[in-house]
N, C-alpha and C positions, 0 to 999 in steps of 0.2 A: 363658453356657452351656455351653460348651466354653473350652477357652484353654490354647493351646502358647505356651510361658513359657520359652525361646532350650533347645529342645529341637533336640538333634542324636540323628541313630542313624548308626553307623560301624559297618561289616562287616567283618570279616578273611576276608580269601579268601586258603589259603598263608599268603604272611610280604607278600602284599598291600594293604593299607587302601581301604574302599570308605567316601566321606562320601555314604551316603545321602539323610539331610537332614541342613541344616548353620545351627544360631542360629536356629531361624524361631517366632516369634511370634508368634501373629495368637488371635485374638477370635470366635467364633463365636455369635450371638447367637438366643436361644433366641424358634423358630421360626421364623428363616427358611431362605432358599433359598439355602444360600455354595457354591460352585460352586470348583475348585482345574483346571485348568487349569497344562497343560502335553506338549514335545515326547516321549519313550519315554525314559527314563532319569531320569525332573528330579525321579523321590523323590516321588511324587505316591503311587502305592499306599502306599507306608511311612507315609508321611504319617500316609494313612487306618487300620492297623496301630496305628498309635500311640497311638489310644485306645480302642479296644477292650482295649490290650495283649495283641496277638498275635505284636507287637515292641514289646521295654520298653524304651525312649530310653538312648543312653548317656550323655548331657548334660543338660539341664532337666527342664521335668515340666509334663504332661497334666490338667485342673482340668476336671473335669465337675460345675456344680453348688457352684462352688467346693472339690468333694475332690480331691483329687491322686488319681488313677488309681492311679498306684504305689504309695504306701501302702496298697492295697488287701487282704486278708487272701486266700486261693485263695480261702473261702466267700462272701466279701463279692464279691468278681466275677465271681464265676459270677451274683450275682445283679445283677448292674450292666448286664453280657452281654444279661441278658436284656430290659433297659431299651433295647437295642441293636438292631434290621434292620440284615439285608444284604441286598442287593442284588447278583449277581453279572453281570459280561459273559457265563456262557458257563451260567449258567441254574442251574448245579448243584445240581438235580432227584435226586431218585429213580427212576430209570430203571424199577425193581419196583414202584412204587407208584405209587397212579394221583392226578390230579388231587388230589385228596380228603384221599387217604392223605398225600397230600406237605406239604397245610397242615394236616392235622391231628395230624405229627409235630410240632414244637415245642409245644404243648399239653400230648400223651401227658408231657416229659418235666420241662413244669410243676407235673404233675401234676395239670390237671381231670378229671373225671367223664367218662364217657363221653356222657351228656346235653348235660354244659357245650360239650366239643368236636362233637358234632354242630350243635349249635345254631349254637357260632360261623364253621363251616364256612363256612354255607350264607348269610350274613350276609356273610361277606370275598368267594365267590366272586362273590355278588350286586353289592356293592361293584366288584370288578373285571370284570363282563361276561361270568364268564362258568357261569354258574348250568347251562348244559346237558353241563359238562363234568365234574363230578363224577366221573363212574367213567369219563373215561377215561384214559390213560396220556400219558408226556410223549411217545414218539413219535410220537401218534393228530395233537400238534397243530406249530402255525406256530408261528413264534420270536419271535410278538410276545404268541404265546399263552403258552409255556412264560415269558416276561417277568413275564407278569399273574399266572401261579399263586409267580411268584417274589418280588413284592410280594405278594401273597394273607401267600403266607407269611410274608415277615419283618414283617407287621403283626399277624402269629397273635398274640403276648404283650402286645399294648399299648406296645410301645417309644415312648419321646423322644423321637428320634434314630432315624435311616432313613441308611445307608453307603450313597453307590449307587458300586462301584468299574467305571466305563466300561458302563454298566448299558444303554445303547442301540449302544454302536459294532459288536456283531453283528445290525445290523439294517438293514432299507430308509429311506428318509427318513420314507417315508409311516407306517411304522411306527415308527420313532422317536418324528415326532411324534403320533400315540398311546399311547405311555406313558410323553411328557413331562409332555402334556397329564396324563393321572394319578396321573402325580406331585406334580403342582400339584396337582390335585383332594385326595390325599391329606394335602398342605400346610392347605390351606385351610381343610376337613373336621376334620380333627382336630390341629390347631397343630403337626403334628411338624416340629420340626428336622431340615432335609434341609441332607446334606452328600456332595456328589458330584463324581467327581474324570470329566476326558474328555482326551479331545486333540481336538473337534470344538469349536471355538468358538458353533459356530450353537447350538450346546445350552447355553450358558451366558445366549447371548440370549435366547432363549428366555423360559427360567424362571428363572433363577438373580436375588436381592438382590443379592448381593457378590460379589468374587471375588478371590482370587493367582492369579496368574502363576510357576510356580516355572520353575527352570532350574536343573540342579546342584545340587540341594537344596537350594536358596535361593528365599524369595521375594525376586524382582527387584519385585512391584510388586502392590497390593492396592487397592480402593476398593468406591464402588458401582459399580452394572453399567454404570453409562450412562456415568459417569466416565470409566472405561477406557477404554469402548466409543468414546467421544468427542473422547476425549484424552489415548493411553495415550504414555506415556511412554517406556517401555522398547521398546530391537528388536525384542525376543521376541516383546513385546503386541501389536505393528507391528501382526508377521509373520499370529500369529493372525489380527487386527482383516482384514487384507486378506485370510485364505483366506474371508472370508463377504456381503464388499462390493467385486468392483469398483472402486476409489479412481480410478485415474485411466484417463481411455481410453488405445487401444494406441499406441508409439510412431508409425506409420502416420500415425491421424488427427490426433494431432497435428502432424507433420510435413506432411503435406498440410492441417493449416489456416494454418499460419505460411506455405505456399508460395501461400496467396494467399491474402497479406496481412498476415494474423494476429499481431496484437503478443505481449507479454508474454500468458501466464497465471497466475493466482493460483488459489486456494484459499478459498470461501469457506464459513466455518462456521457454522451458524444453528444456534440450539440452544431451548428451552423456547419460549415464547411469540414471540418476535423472527421466528419460521420462516411465523407467521402474517401476520407485517406484508410486504410489498413496499417494502422495506429500497433495495438494490436500485434499482429503478425510481425509488426522491425524489432517494436520491441526486445519483446521474448524471442525475436531469433538470435537479437544482439546478444542478452544474457544468455542464451541457451540456457532455456527449457521452454516447455512445452501450456500451452492453455485449451482448456476447452466449456466452448457456452454451452453452460446448460439450460440459457432459460431465455426470453428478450426477444426485440422486436425495433426495426426503424420506424418512423413513421417519420411523416409531411403536415408540421404544424405550422398553421399561418404564412405558409410557400416557404420555412422555414425547415430541414431534415433536426429528427430530435434522436437517437441512439440509446435503448434504453437495456441490457444486458446483464445477465449474472453469470461469471467466468469462474470457473476454478483452473488451478495451476500447478503444474507439477513440475518436479524437480528441484533438486538444492534451494536445501528454506534460505542461505546469506541471496541465489541468486535471484529468487524469486522476490526476497524483499527491495533487492537493489532496482528490479525491475518495476513495483509499485509505487515507487519512489518517483521514479522517472514516468512513470506514468502518472504522476500525480499535477507534474508540472504544465501536463497536455492537455490532460482531464477531467472529470471530477468520478473518483472512485474514492468506496467507501467497505470495507469490511462486512459483511452480511452477518448478526448475532445467533447466534444457536434461537437464540430466543424468539427470534420472529418469523423461523420457518414453525 
């Protein structure tokens, strides 16, 4: 659907060159929700603006449905942009127009008749849950309502791609959850490919199918959200994961446990079907040792279970090592070094 092939973007600021995007190659599949996450200055927004040629790549190519967007004429590019809806962090609504007028604006530009516009606006207001707000102005709306208007306007011309630029970062957590549910509804009911950028891992965790992590203009890690979330390979990815789950107890708790005679601590990661099985109980009983769960949780991620536990073993040292060796064949297990706490 969308493919970045060795794409770079360089800006010149005076005598200085800024490499905002560096040799990025990515494929976004049709109908998926693809997230791009990174801290401020990572190059996320620049990468998105390359999709509809609001920025032109300094090197490489961007393909949409196997067409190199850079090769399009001005007329072809305008037509292509009508198939790309955009949702912004700060809503970008016309304050002098009503809610209905904001949604109608792209339809008027597309040359639809008055009756067609009225029908489409009514449909979209119903879809985003704002049927009673058509005559209101943006100043009369909450932040979540403004973003719903922004979504309705982005959907007006029936795009096949929806780009979300930090669409929830100005919203409170409850409203963010509502908007994310609406975006998931857009994806499921209309089959629209959604490409979103964010600096919030919980947004990625909530609705994305796949994710790319950016840093200093480069994609440093990418893959299925479940895989990246449960086994992050890069330090920056690990920092994002820790922003949504406290994966270690506090140093004080661990130290208190050690002072009461607790042995070494081990992180045990369970994925998928293994999460439902009494693996720890079975193996520790077999080797005649005991285990204590110090910390952790089991959660659902992309309709799959994921367990992350910190455990301590008690018993004969040789038996403990034998149990750990057997556990390694079934689950991910590693010792929590003292300096980590």
